[in-house]
Backbone as CSV, one residue per row, in Angstrom:
resi,resn,N_x,N_y,N_z,CA_x,CA_y,CA_z,C_x,C_y,C_z
1,MET,15.545,-17.565,4.387,14.487,-17.030,3.520,14.762,-15.556,3.232
2,SER,15.202,-15.265,2.002,15.538,-13.890,1.649,14.331,-13.110,1.156
3,THR,13.314,-13.805,0.647,12.115,-13.155,0.115,10.871,-13.792,0.722
4,ILE,10.007,-12.976,1.308,8.762,-13.493,1.871,7.704,-13.651,0.777
5,LEU,7.653,-12.698,-0.143,6.644,-12.723,-1.202,7.297,-12.333,-2.516
6,LYS,6.999,-13.091,-3.564,7.558,-12.806,-4.880,6.462,-12.912,-5.930
7,ILE,6.257,-11.821,-6.663,5.261,-11.764,-7.731,6.016,-11.571,-9.040
8,GLU,5.769,-12.460,-10.002,6.505,-12.429,-11.262,5.537,-12.420,-12.449
9,ASN,5.529,-11.313,-13.180,4.814,-11.203,-14.455,3.346,-11.640,-14.365
10,VAL,2.676,-11.186,-13.329,1.268,-11.544,-13.137,0.395,-10.687,-14.053
11,ARG,-0.440,-11.359,-14.800,-1.344,-10.687,-15.743,-2.778,-11.161,-15.509
12,LYS,-3.689,-10.209,-15.511,-5.113,-10.516,-15.398,-5.875,-9.549,-16.296
13,THR,-6.667,-10.082,-17.210,-7.376,-9.254,-18.173,-8.869,-9.292,-17.924
14,TYR,-9.458,-8.103,-17.814,-10.895,-7.924,-17.766,-11.317,-7.175,-19.032
15,PRO,-12.615,-7.105,-19.315,-13.045,-6.385,-20.526,-12.549,-4.940,-20.608
16,SER,-12.473,-4.268,-19.458,-12.093,-2.842,-19.479,-10.799,-2.539,-18.727
17,PHE,-10.077,-3.580,-18.307,-8.863,-3.344,-17.515,-7.930,-4.548,-17.611
18,THR,-6.626,-4.273,-17.639,-5.642,-5.355,-17.659,-4.541,-5.087,-16.644
19,LEU,-4.269,-6.089,-15.828,-3.102,-6.080,-14.955,-1.937,-6.569,-15.803
20,LYS,-0.921,-5.734,-15.972,0.083,-5.948,-17.012,1.414,-6.432,-16.444
21,ASP,1.588,-7.738,-16.395,2.875,-8.339,-16.035,3.466,-7.720,-14.769
22,VAL,2.684,-7.718,-13.712,3.086,-7.123,-12.437,4.167,-7.977,-11.777
23,SER,5.250,-7.319,-11.371,6.360,-8.007,-10.694,6.900,-7.142,-9.569
24,PHE,7.052,-7.711,-8.379,7.765,-7.072,-7.285,7.980,-8.095,-6.187
25,GLU,8.832,-7.746,-5.210,9.156,-8.656,-4.113,9.022,-7.937,-2.781
26,VAL,8.698,-8.713,-1.755,8.645,-8.197,-0.384,9.583,-9.053,0.456
27,GLU,10.495,-8.390,1.170,11.505,-9.089,1.963,11.251,-8.897,3.454
28,PRO,11.784,-9.788,4.295,11.626,-9.628,5.743,12.092,-8.257,6.215
29,GLY,11.344,-7.677,7.131,11.689,-6.372,7.678,11.118,-5.199,6.912
30,GLN,10.519,-5.460,5.768,9.984,-4.378,4.952,8.538,-4.047,5.317
31,ILE,8.221,-2.773,5.206,6.830,-2.316,5.132,6.678,-1.738,3.737
32,MET,6.048,-2.499,2.865,5.905,-2.112,1.463,4.584,-1.395,1.264
33,GLY,4.654,-0.129,0.897,3.459,0.622,0.561,3.116,0.425,-0.900
34,PHE,1.888,0.021,-1.161,1.419,-0.248,-2.523,0.518,0.904,-2.917
35,ILE,0.986,1.769,-3.811,0.275,3.009,-4.102,-0.149,3.082,-5.566
36,GLY,-1.115,3.928,-5.810,-1.673,4.159,-7.128,-3.075,4.708,-6.961
37,ARG,-3.552,5.394,-7.967,-4.873,5.993,-7.851,-5.943,4.914,-7.879
38,ASN,-7.168,5.268,-7.536,-8.278,4.313,-7.558,-8.420,3.704,-8.943
39,GLY,-8.575,2.378,-8.987,-8.723,1.694,-10.260,-7.428,1.322,-10.937
40,ALA,-6.297,1.579,-10.270,-4.995,1.300,-10.892,-4.645,-0.183,-10.888
41,GLY,-5.289,-0.961,-10.002,-5.019,-2.394,-9.961,-4.489,-2.905,-8.640
42,LYS,-4.530,-2.082,-7.597,-3.992,-2.495,-6.297,-4.770,-3.679,-5.726
43,THR,-6.084,-3.531,-5.617,-6.891,-4.594,-5.015,-6.874,-5.856,-5.869
44,THR,-6.902,-5.711,-7.175,-6.821,-6.881,-8.060,-5.524,-7.634,-7.837
45,THR,-4.422,-6.907,-7.688,-3.135,-7.548,-7.431,-3.160,-8.319,-6.115
46,LEU,-3.687,-7.687,-5.064,-3.738,-8.353,-3.764,-4.623,-9.601,-3.817
47,LYS,-5.721,-9.519,-4.554,-6.601,-10.686,-4.693,-5.924,-11.802,-5.484
48,CYS,-5.127,-11.436,-6.476,-4.365,-12.444,-7.226,-3.356,-13.143,-6.312
49,ILE,-2.700,-12.371,-5.456,-1.728,-12.952,-4.524,-2.398,-14.005,-3.653
50,MET,-3.597,-13.702,-3.178,-4.310,-14.605,-2.270,-5.158,-15.638,-3.007
51,ASN,-5.053,-15.640,-4.336,-5.784,-16.601,-5.162,-7.299,-16.440,-5.040
52,LEU,-7.746,-15.239,-4.683,-9.170,-14.921,-4.699,-9.608,-14.554,-6.111
53,VAL,-8.648,-14.088,-6.898,-8.805,-13.872,-8.330,-7.730,-14.688,-9.013
54,HIS,-8.090,-15.439,-10.025,-7.134,-16.306,-10.705,-6.427,-15.528,-11.815
55,ALA,-5.134,-15.357,-11.657,-4.341,-14.657,-12.673,-4.315,-15.459,-13.973
56,ASP,-4.277,-14.759,-15.106,-4.204,-15.427,-16.400,-2.827,-16.035,-16.640
57,SER,-1.810,-15.389,-16.094,-0.439,-15.887,-16.243,0.434,-15.281,-15.159
58,GLY,1.648,-15.809,-15.052,2.585,-15.323,-14.042,2.716,-16.286,-12.875
59,ASN,3.637,-15.952,-11.966,3.913,-16.804,-10.812,3.893,-15.977,-9.529
60,ILE,3.345,-16.577,-8.473,3.319,-15.953,-7.150,3.787,-16.984,-6.130
61,SER,4.761,-16.602,-5.325,5.236,-17.504,-4.276,5.362,-16.742,-2.967
62,ALA,5.128,-17.462,-1.875,5.304,-16.912,-0.532,6.125,-17.898,0.276
63,PHE,7.100,-17.370,1.009,7.980,-18.221,1.823,8.654,-19.292,0.950
64,ASP,8.996,-18.886,-0.294,9.667,-19.755,-1.273,8.807,-20.934,-1.717
65,LYS,7.472,-20.810,-1.559,6.576,-21.879,-1.992,5.468,-21.288,-2.862
66,ASP,5.151,-21.987,-3.937,4.133,-21.538,-4.873,2.785,-21.365,-4.176
67,MET,2.146,-20.214,-4.405,0.898,-19.913,-3.700,-0.259,-20.808,-4.126
68,LYS,-0.264,-21.294,-5.343,-1.344,-22.186,-5.775,-1.135,-23.584,-5.210
69,LYS,0.081,-24.073,-5.308,0.377,-25.442,-4.874,0.320,-25.567,-3.355
70,TYR,0.781,-24.539,-2.657,0.850,-24.578,-1.194,-0.067,-23.519,-0.578
71,GLU,-1.224,-23.307,-1.169,-2.114,-22.223,-0.755,-2.515,-22.326,0.713
72,LEU,-3.002,-23.469,1.144,-3.467,-23.605,2.529,-2.320,-23.429,3.520
73,GLU,-1.178,-24.018,3.212,-0.023,-23.896,4.099,0.449,-22.451,4.195
74,ASN,0.548,-21.786,3.057,1.019,-20.406,3.056,0.050,-19.460,3.760
75,LYS,-1.241,-19.696,3.583,-2.228,-18.784,4.171,-2.272,-18.870,5.695
76,GLN,-1.760,-19.963,6.262,-1.615,-20.033,7.711,-0.617,-18.987,8.206
77,ARG,0.293,-18.580,7.327,1.372,-17.667,7.706,1.126,-16.236,7.230
78,ILE,-0.045,-16.003,6.634,-0.373,-14.689,6.084,-1.615,-14.131,6.774
79,GLY,-1.539,-12.874,7.171,-2.715,-12.147,7.639,-3.224,-11.282,6.510
80,PHE,-4.475,-11.449,6.139,-5.015,-10.769,4.961,-6.316,-10.072,5.314
81,ALA,-6.473,-8.843,4.842,-7.716,-8.106,5.084,-7.986,-7.160,3.930
82,LEU,-9.176,-7.282,3.348,-9.633,-6.342,2.337,-10.242,-5.120,3.008
83,SER,-10.400,-4.051,2.236,-10.892,-2.793,2.808,-12.353,-2.880,3.220
84,GLU,-13.144,-3.677,2.509,-14.561,-3.793,2.842,-14.829,-5.106,3.565
85,LEU,-15.560,-5.017,4.645,-15.878,-6.182,5.458,-17.390,-6.225,5.642
86,ASN,-18.055,-7.107,4.890,-19.514,-7.086,4.886,-20.157,-8.449,5.128
87,TYR,-19.365,-9.456,5.470,-19.960,-10.766,5.668,-20.558,-10.889,7.071
88,TYR,-21.649,-11.651,7.187,-22.341,-11.901,8.451,-22.565,-10.625,9.266
89,PRO,-23.290,-9.662,8.715,-23.459,-8.373,9.404,-24.168,-8.476,10.749
90,ASN,-24.969,-9.541,10.951,-25.718,-9.671,12.201,-24.949,-10.392,13.297
91,LYS,-23.739,-10.818,13.006,-22.921,-11.499,13.994,-22.073,-10.489,14.767
92,THR,-21.810,-10.804,16.036,-20.939,-9.947,16.831,-19.477,-10.244,16.496
93,ILE,-18.603,-9.347,16.909,-17.169,-9.558,16.714,-16.708,-10.823,17.432
94,ARG,-17.248,-11.040,18.609,-16.894,-12.247,19.364,-17.275,-13.509,18.575
95,GLN,-18.484,-13.499,18.001,-18.931,-14.654,17.222,-18.077,-14.849,15.968
96,LEU,-17.735,-13.754,15.309,-16.901,-13.848,14.118,-15.502,-14.362,14.463
97,MET,-14.978,-13.925,15.600,-13.677,-14.406,16.055,-13.723,-15.912,16.311
98,ASN,-14.801,-16.388,16.933,-14.920,-17.813,17.231,-14.982,-18.665,15.960
99,VAL,-15.532,-18.104,14.896,-15.541,-18.804,13.618,-14.163,-18.726,12.963
100,THR,-13.581,-17.537,12.951,-12.307,-17.308,12.262,-11.178,-18.141,12.850
101,LYS,-11.159,-18.281,14.164,-10.031,-18.962,14.797,-9.940,-20.438,14.414
102,ARG,-11.037,-21.007,13.928,-11.019,-22.410,13.510,-10.146,-22.631,12.263
103,PHE,-9.902,-21.565,11.510,-9.150,-21.698,10.260,-7.642,-21.564,10.462
104,TYR,-7.218,-21.133,11.653,-5.791,-20.883,11.895,-5.302,-21.720,13.064
105,LYS,-4.300,-22.525,12.798,-3.765,-23.422,13.822,-3.138,-22.649,14.973
106,GLN,-2.585,-21.460,14.680,-1.888,-20.697,15.713,-2.682,-19.476,16.174
107,PHE,-3.983,-19.500,15.991,-4.776,-18.342,16.402,-4.644,-18.124,17.906
108,ASP,-4.367,-16.872,18.279,-4.116,-16.506,19.670,-5.256,-15.597,20.137
109,GLU,-6.200,-16.176,20.859,-7.368,-15.413,21.291,-6.984,-14.277,22.231
110,GLN,-5.966,-14.500,23.060,-5.519,-13.444,23.967,-4.974,-12.255,23.183
111,LYS,-4.204,-12.530,22.130,-3.662,-11.445,21.307,-4.793,-10.700,20.592
112,PHE,-5.801,-11.443,20.147,-6.954,-10.812,19.515,-7.648,-9.862,20.491
113,ASN,-7.877,-10.322,21.717,-8.547,-9.482,22.715,-7.710,-8.256,23.061
114,GLU,-6.381,-8.420,23.110,-5.493,-7.285,23.371,-5.592,-6.253,22.260
115,ALA,-5.636,-6.727,21.021,-5.752,-5.812,19.886,-7.084,-5.070,19.925
116,CYS,-8.142,-5.779,20.267,-9.465,-5.140,20.366,-9.473,-4.063,21.448
117,ARG,-8.821,-4.331,22.577,-8.740,-3.318,23.639,-7.946,-2.107,23.167
118,LEU,-6.843,-2.362,22.481,-6.014,-1.266,21.968,-6.813,-0.388,21.004
119,PHE,-7.639,-1.025,20.176,-8.409,-0.302,19.177,-9.753,0.200,19.709
120,ASN,-9.987,0.015,21.017,-11.280,0.394,21.607,-12.441,-0.247,20.845
121,LEU,-12.296,-1.532,20.579,-13.257,-2.275,19.779,-14.079,-3.169,20.701
122,ASN,-15.369,-2.908,20.772,-16.285,-3.681,21.614,-16.621,-4.997,20.927
123,ILE,-16.138,-6.113,21.468,-16.288,-7.394,20.783,-17.717,-7.934,20.836
124,ASP,-18.586,-7.276,21.589,-19.987,-7.709,21.635,-20.882,-6.891,20.701
125,LYS,-20.274,-6.020,19.920,-21.035,-5.280,18.920,-21.169,-6.105,17.649
126,LYS,-22.298,-5.927,16.958,-22.499,-6.593,15.680,-21.714,-5.867,14.587
127,LEU,-21.354,-6.617,13.572,-20.575,-6.041,12.486,-21.299,-4.866,11.842
128,GLU,-22.625,-4.983,11.685,-23.394,-3.922,11.036,-23.427,-2.639,11.879
129,GLU,-23.075,-2.750,13.160,-23.070,-1.579,14.035,-21.743,-0.831,14.009
130,LEU,-20.748,-1.372,13.312,-19.428,-0.773,13.294,-19.297,0.248,12.183
131,SER,-18.569,1.302,12.446,-18.209,2.250,11.402,-17.198,1.595,10.477
132,SER,-16.935,2.221,9.337,-15.947,1.674,8.413,-14.574,1.597,9.072
133,GLY,-14.260,2.589,9.903,-12.983,2.569,10.604,-12.879,1.414,11.582
134,MET,-13.962,1.130,12.307,-13.970,0.021,13.250,-13.864,-1.322,12.535
135,LYS,-14.456,-1.426,11.351,-14.335,-2.657,10.569,-12.881,-2.909,10.183
136,VAL,-12.184,-1.836,9.846,-10.764,-1.964,9.524,-9.988,-2.457,10.745
137,LYS,-10.303,-1.897,11.905,-9.625,-2.313,13.126,-9.847,-3.797,13.405
138,PHE,-11.079,-4.274,13.177,-11.367,-5.685,13.375,-10.522,-6.548,12.433
139,SER,-10.435,-6.148,11.176,-9.645,-6.901,10.199,-8.176,-6.961,10.591
140,VAL,-7.653,-5.841,11.051,-6.253,-5.808,11.468,-6.052,-6.673,12.711
141,ALA,-7.005,-6.621,13.644,-6.908,-7.447,14.858,-6.841,-8.928,14.510
142,VAL,-7.672,-9.363,13.560,-7.642,-10.767,13.135,-6.290,-11.101,12.510
143,ALA,-5.806,-10.208,11.651,-4.534,-10.455,10.967,-3.368,-10.574,11.946
144,LEU,-3.459,-9.868,13.067,-2.377,-9.896,14.049,-2.464,-11.088,15.005
145,SER,-3.576,-11.811,14.955,-3.866,-12.765,16.024,-3.489,-14.211,15.742
146,HIS,-2.911,-14.472,14.572,-2.471,-15.857,14.327,-0.986,-15.895,13.942
147,HIS,-0.237,-14.929,14.521,1.218,-14.892,14.395,1.663,-14.892,12.933
148,ALA,0.972,-14.112,12.128,1.292,-14.037,10.705,2.681,-13.459,10.491
149,GLU,3.394,-14.034,9.523,4.725,-13.545,9.163,4.662,-12.515,8.044
150,LEU,3.536,-12.501,7.338,3.294,-11.525,6.273,1.883,-10.998,6.421
151,LEU,1.734,-9.683,6.513,0.420,-9.048,6.516,0.193,-8.410,5.158
152,ILE,-0.936,-8.743,4.529,-1.344,-8.150,3.265,-2.662,-7.439,3.521
153,LEU,-2.645,-6.128,3.450,-3.783,-5.325,3.898,-4.174,-4.311,2.826
154,ASP,-5.451,-4.256,2.534,-5.981,-3.342,1.529,-6.594,-2.134,2.232
155,GLU,-5.949,-0.984,2.094,-6.428,0.267,2.705,-6.702,0.109,4.205
156,PRO,-5.745,-0.369,4.990,-6.024,-0.655,6.404,-6.287,0.573,7.260
157,THR,-5.822,1.743,6.837,-6.020,2.930,7.668,-7.137,3.831,7.154
158,SER,-7.780,3.426,6.084,-8.877,4.223,5.534,-10.029,4.288,6.522
159,GLY,-10.525,5.481,6.778,-11.664,5.652,7.674,-11.297,5.784,9.134
160,LEU,-10.019,5.643,9.464,-9.608,5.774,10.860,-9.353,7.234,11.213
161,ASP,-9.640,7.583,12.455,-9.303,8.920,12.921,-7.782,8.996,13.101
162,PRO,-7.201,10.199,13.177,-5.743,10.331,13.237,-5.081,9.563,14.380
163,VAL,-5.728,9.520,15.548,-5.133,8.814,16.689,-5.091,7.311,16.419
164,SER,-6.210,6.761,15.947,-6.266,5.331,15.660,-5.302,4.962,14.535
165,ARG,-5.198,5.839,13.549,-4.288,5.577,12.435,-2.847,5.511,12.931
166,GLU,-2.501,6.415,13.818,-1.140,6.413,14.369,-0.889,5.147,15.178
167,GLU,-1.902,4.673,15.897,-1.770,3.420,16.648,-1.478,2.249,15.716
168,VAL,-2.206,2.184,14.597,-1.993,1.101,13.638,-0.594,1.181,13.047
169,LEU,-0.138,2.374,12.716,1.204,2.527,12.141,2.283,2.139,13.151
170,ASP,2.052,2.464,14.419,2.989,2.046,15.467,3.077,0.523,15.535
171,ILE,1.926,-0.135,15.411,1.904,-1.594,15.420,2.659,-2.143,14.222
172,PHE,2.463,-1.539,13.052,3.192,-1.981,11.863,4.698,-1.923,12.085
173,ARG,5.159,-0.804,12.634,6.604,-0.655,12.872,7.105,-1.696,13.864
174,GLN,6.287,-2.004,14.871,6.667,-3.001,15.873,6.730,-4.394,15.262
175,ILE,5.792,-4.691,14.360,5.725,-6.013,13.738,7.016,-6.349,12.990
176,VAL,7.580,-5.381,12.282,8.758,-5.668,11.441,10.073,-5.372,12.160
177,LYS,9.986,-4.982,13.415,11.170,-4.534,14.154,12.282,-5.574,14.175
178,ASN,11.926,-6.847,14.303,12.936,-7.908,14.401,13.379,-8.450,13.050
179,LYS,12.893,-7.837,11.959,13.317,-8.187,10.592,12.950,-9.613,10.184
180,ASP,11.956,-10.209,10.828,11.553,-11.562,10.455,10.144,-11.609,9.865
181,ARG,9.481,-10.457,9.817,8.147,-10.375,9.241,8.081,-9.179,8.294
182,ALA,7.005,-9.116,7.524,6.869,-8.035,6.551,5.402,-7.664,6.392
183,ILE,5.186,-6.470,5.855,3.833,-5.971,5.621,3.757,-5.405,4.207
184,LEU,2.711,-5.780,3.492,2.365,-5.176,2.205,0.990,-4.560,2.370
185,PHE,0.908,-3.233,2.218,-0.420,-2.631,2.337,-0.641,-1.546,1.300
186,SER,-1.826,-1.602,0.713,-2.210,-0.559,-0.233,-2.811,0.607,0.537
187,THR,-2.641,1.787,-0.003,-3.204,2.961,0.650,-3.236,4.131,-0.311
188,HIS,-4.153,5.040,-0.078,-4.146,6.324,-0.785,-3.752,7.442,0.177
189,ILE,-3.484,7.079,1.436,-3.073,8.070,2.442,-1.550,8.105,2.458
190,THR,-0.977,8.936,1.619,0.476,8.928,1.443,1.222,9.365,2.694
191,SER,0.563,10.132,3.570,1.234,10.538,4.809,1.547,9.330,5.682
192,ASP,0.726,8.264,5.589,1.017,7.036,6.333,2.317,6.417,5.839
193,LEU,2.525,6.455,4.526,3.753,5.896,3.958,4.956,6.745,4.349
194,ASP,4.767,8.056,4.400,5.856,8.936,4.851,6.320,8.535,6.248
195,LYS,5.374,8.083,7.075,5.687,7.770,8.466,6.278,6.383,8.667
196,CYS,5.837,5.386,7.864,6.230,4.027,8.232,6.774,3.153,7.118
197,ALA,6.544,3.475,5.866,6.970,2.575,4.792,8.481,2.587,4.612
198,THR,9.047,1.415,4.374,10.461,1.314,4.001,10.624,1.257,2.495
199,ASP,9.590,0.744,1.816,9.638,0.541,0.374,8.316,0.957,-0.261
200,ILE,8.366,1.188,-1.574,7.199,1.625,-2.322,7.084,0.777,-3.588
201,THR,5.861,0.329,-3.869,5.545,-0.197,-5.191,4.410,0.654,-5.747
202,TYR,4.649,1.230,-6.910,3.721,2.195,-7.501,3.125,1.580,-8.765
203,ILE,1.807,1.482,-8.812,1.117,0.922,-9.970,0.272,1.993,-10.642
204,HIS,0.347,2.030,-11.958,-0.449,2.975,-12.740,-1.096,2.224,-13.887
205,ASN,-2.424,2.280,-13.944,-3.173,1.657,-15.032,-2.770,0.198,-15.249
206,GLY,-2.615,-0.536,-14.133,-2.317,-1.962,-14.204,-0.863,-2.317,-14.412
207,GLU,0.014,-1.316,-14.406,1.427,-1.554,-14.693,2.310,-0.964,-13.592
208,ILE,3.298,-1.734,-13.135,4.218,-1.235,-12.117,5.186,-0.252,-12.755
209,ILE,5.244,0.959,-12.203,6.176,1.949,-12.739,7.341,2.215,-11.782
210,TYR,7.256,1.704,-10.560,8.393,1.768,-9.638,8.200,0.730,-8.547
211,THR,9.280,0.074,-8.184,9.296,-0.725,-6.961,10.705,-0.666,-6.395
212,GLY,10.807,-0.342,-5.119,12.120,-0.206,-4.497,12.041,0.589,-3.210
213,LYS,13.180,1.053,-2.753,13.271,1.780,-1.502,12.541,3.124,-1.580
214,LYS,11.810,3.436,-0.512,11.071,4.694,-0.486,12.017,5.882,-0.612
215,LYS,13.129,5.841,0.108,14.042,6.990,0.095,14.628,7.218,-1.289
216,ASP,14.896,6.131,-2.034,15.418,6.281,-3.392,14.361,6.885,-4.310
217,PHE,13.114,6.475,-4.110,12.004,7.015,-4.898,11.871,8.517,-4.665
218,ILE,11.852,8.919,-3.400,11.703,10.340,-3.082,12.905,11.141,-3.560
219,ASN,14.109,10.590,-3.379,15.325,11.318,-3.740,15.496,11.504,-5.249
220,SER,14.723,10.781,-6.033,14.855,10.919,-7.484,14.035,12.088,-8.032
221,TYR,13.308,12.793,-7.150,12.481,13.926,-7.572,12.762,15.154,-6.724
222,LEU,12.405,16.303,-7.269,12.435,17.560,-6.529,11.183,18.354,-6.869
223,PHE,10.778,19.181,-5.904,9.577,19.988,-6.084,9.975,21.443,-6.314
224,ILE,9.281,22.068,-7.248,9.582,23.446,-7.624,8.399,24.362,-7.304
225,LYS,8.724,25.511,-6.720,7.741,26.576,-6.548,8.376,27.857,-7.089
226,ASP,7.995,28.198,-8.298,8.645,29.282,-9.031,7.761,30.532,-9.034
227,LYS,8.161,31.515,-8.234,7.397,32.761,-8.165,7.792,33.740,-9.269
228,SER,8.816,33.397,-10.043,9.249,34.279,-11.132,8.501,33.996,-12.434
229,PHE,7.720,32.946,-12.440,6.951,32.558,-13.630,7.855,32.389,-14.861
230,ASN,8.946,31.688,-14.703,9.880,31.461,-15.808,9.331,30.359,-16.714
231,LYS,8.657,30.763,-17.769,8.010,29.795,-18.659,8.985,29.136,-19.620
232,ASN,10.216,29.622,-19.643,11.236,28.968,-20.474,11.634,27.601,-19.914
233,LEU,11.269,27.349,-18.656,11.651,26.087,-18.009,10.526,25.052,-17.982
234,LEU,9.398,25.368,-18.596,8.246,24.478,-18.482,8.517,23.088,-19.039
235,ASN,9.361,22.991,-20.045,9.665,21.678,-20.630,10.532,20.809,-19.714
236,GLU,11.087,21.411,-18.670,11.937,20.658,-17.740,11.114,19.937,-16.661
237,TYR,9.847,20.284,-16.541,8.990,19.670,-15.529,8.471,18.306,-15.990
238,ILE,8.280,17.411,-15.045,7.497,16.208,-15.316,6.054,16.620,-15.560
239,SER,5.529,17.440,-14.680,4.254,18.122,-14.884,4.217,19.319,-13.938
240,TYR,3.334,20.244,-14.219,3.267,21.476,-13.446,1.859,22.035,-13.528
241,LYS,1.614,23.049,-12.690,0.386,23.826,-12.833,0.693,25.282,-12.527
242,GLU,-0.013,26.152,-13.205,0.156,27.590,-13.011,-0.909,28.085,-12.045
243,LEU,-0.467,28.660,-10.951,-1.362,29.245,-9.959,-1.302,30.761,-10.068
244,ASP,-2.062,31.445,-9.217,-2.153,32.904,-9.334,-0.808,33.585,-9.151
245,ASP,-0.011,33.099,-8.184,1.230,33.818,-7.868,2.500,32.999,-8.102
246,HIS,2.385,31.789,-8.662,3.585,31.003,-8.931,3.265,29.797,-9.822
247,ILE,4.317,29.219,-10.328,4.234,27.937,-11.018,4.821,26.887,-10.087
248,GLU,4.137,25.767,-9.939,4.691,24.697,-9.132,4.588,23.374,-9.877
249,GLY,5.543,22.491,-9.577,5.524,21.197,-10.243,6.664,20.306,-9.790
250,LEU,6.775,19.182,-10.452,7.737,18.148,-10.106,8.778,18.022,-11.208
251,ILE,10.042,17.839,-10.790,11.118,17.605,-11.752,11.931,16.388,-11.316
252,LYS,12.639,15.799,-12.257,13.620,14.791,-11.902,14.783,15.479,-11.189
253,ALA,15.382,14.792,-10.225,16.438,15.402,-9.410,17.630,15.858,-10.254
254,ASP,17.876,15.162,-11.362,19.038,15.538,-12.182,18.808,16.821,-12.982
255,LYS,17.627,17.423,-12.864,17.335,18.684,-13.546,17.556,19.896,-12.638
256,LYS,17.980,19.653,-11.410,17.983,20.741,-10.427,18.888,21.901,-10.818
257,ASP,20.041,21.616,-11.453,20.995,22.691,-11.779,20.390,23.722,-12.718
258,VAL,19.519,23.290,-13.618,18.878,24.211,-14.551,18.057,25.244,-13.788
259,PHE,17.388,24.793,-12.733,16.552,25.703,-11.956,17.398,26.571,-11.027
260,ILE,18.429,25.976,-10.437,19.312,26.759,-9.558,19.978,27.891,-10.333
261,GLU,20.371,27.612,-11.571,20.979,28.651,-12.419,20.022,29.806,-12.686
262,ASN,18.732,29.528,-12.557,17.724,30.566,-12.753,17.161,31.073,-11.427
263,ASN,17.953,30.885,-10.356,17.604,31.382,-9.020,16.296,30.807,-8.488
264,ILE,16.044,29.551,-8.825,14.886,28.839,-8.308,15.409,27.643,-7.518
265,GLU,15.101,27.611,-6.238,15.660,26.587,-5.360,14.687,25.407,-5.221
266,PRO,15.050,24.231,-5.748,14.189,23.053,-5.587,14.195,22.581,-4.132
267,VAL,13.110,21.912,-3.728,13.015,21.342,-2.388,12.599,19.875,-2.499
268,GLU,12.838,19.137,-1.408,12.450,17.728,-1.403,10.925,17.605,-1.354
269,PRO,10.338,16.803,-2.227,8.888,16.628,-2.202,8.481,15.574,-1.193
270,ASP,7.192,15.543,-0.888,6.661,14.408,-0.139,6.003,13.454,-1.131
271,LEU,5.568,12.308,-0.650,5.007,11.296,-1.540,3.743,11.777,-2.235
272,GLU,2.940,12.557,-1.533,1.711,13.052,-2.146,2.004,13.941,-3.339
273,GLN,2.976,14.837,-3.197,3.337,15.703,-4.314,3.866,14.888,-5.493
274,ILE,4.689,13.894,-5.198,5.225,13.055,-6.277,4.091,12.345,-7.005
275,MET,3.210,11.731,-6.252,2.119,10.964,-6.853,1.181,11.866,-7.656
276,VAL,0.822,13.016,-7.107,-0.102,13.928,-7.782,0.468,14.367,-9.128
277,TYR,1.748,14.732,-9.159,2.300,15.267,-10.399,2.686,14.181,-11.391
278,ILE,3.025,12.990,-10.913,3.225,11.875,-11.845,1.903,11.506,-12.496
279,GLU,0.841,11.410,-11.696,-0.459,11.082,-12.256,-0.929,12.178,-13.213
280,ARG,-0.625,13.411,-12.881,-0.978,14.524,-13.762,-0.266,14.375,-15.107
281,SER,0.997,13.978,-15.036,1.763,13.753,-16.258,1.228,12.570,-17.042
282,LYS,0.902,11.496,-16.342,0.393,10.303,-17.016,-0.925,10.592,-17.714
283,ASP,-1.763,11.414,-17.104,-3.022,11.781,-17.732,-2.775,12.533,-19.040
284,GLN,-1.706,13.328,-19.042,-1.397,14.142,-20.208,-0.595,13.368,-21.258
285,ASN,0.200,12.396,-20.783,1.133,11.732,-21.692,1.437,10.338,-21.201
286,GLU,0.757,9.354,-21.736,0.916,7.972,-21.265,2.283,7.387,-21.609
287,SER,3.079,8.082,-22.422,4.390,7.569,-22.809,5.492,7.953,-21.835
288,PHE,5.142,8.732,-20.798,6.146,9.167,-19.812,6.776,8.000,-19.090
289,ASN,8.099,8.007,-18.956,8.823,6.938,-18.274,9.534,7.473,-17.037
290,LEU,9.488,6.710,-15.944,10.242,7.078,-14.743,11.709,6.751,-14.946
């Protein structure tokens, strides 16, 4: 099995939004970070994958089997969690676990309890008593407890404190260590992707503008901080902003010599800088191409 998940030309149209022929793949051993600003189509895409939203067109397969035709079989092998968890608020975690385990043939109650201990999650608390961060921990614990080969998670680290977030990222790295499982997770916390993602899929306004290796994505850009205020170079930026004491912005890596010739030394950006300035450019010019 060379591909765990394959999405081909998936389209979904709403009155005010369209998912535009989304295509990407997730392979064993990958931690795929799914990024884009709020409303870009991340959650809609994940719901289409799980057949919670019916795509208008396109194909989705997991483990080389069509997700519609083999939905029940495939979902036994997938751990899935949305960012919001609001069902049965008066039930305890223990009660919810007892219901959930009936749906998975390989549900491992011991692994679930271990995950709850790791996350400092009291299984006798009611769902309505949990913070948003604790709800995320519960969702991740369930996803880890039926030996899933693919985890699909929507904003799994949102609302977590830094220590808990690091624990979850450590678990992600451990999950894919043997190269037989994979994780696809959406997030707006780009520092998490800096720490653990192997690959990036970037969606803007319902359209994929990049999918591939994280290092290749980062290496294709450079960050500029120009204290000389050289405005003759403004057209070389993808986008920029003028601050009190310098101009800063993002450039394509192949533009670096122009800046070096003007005694401006480009530096490697982080994912947040790349995303901020690409989105800034897209807001200004929807015709921009990566």
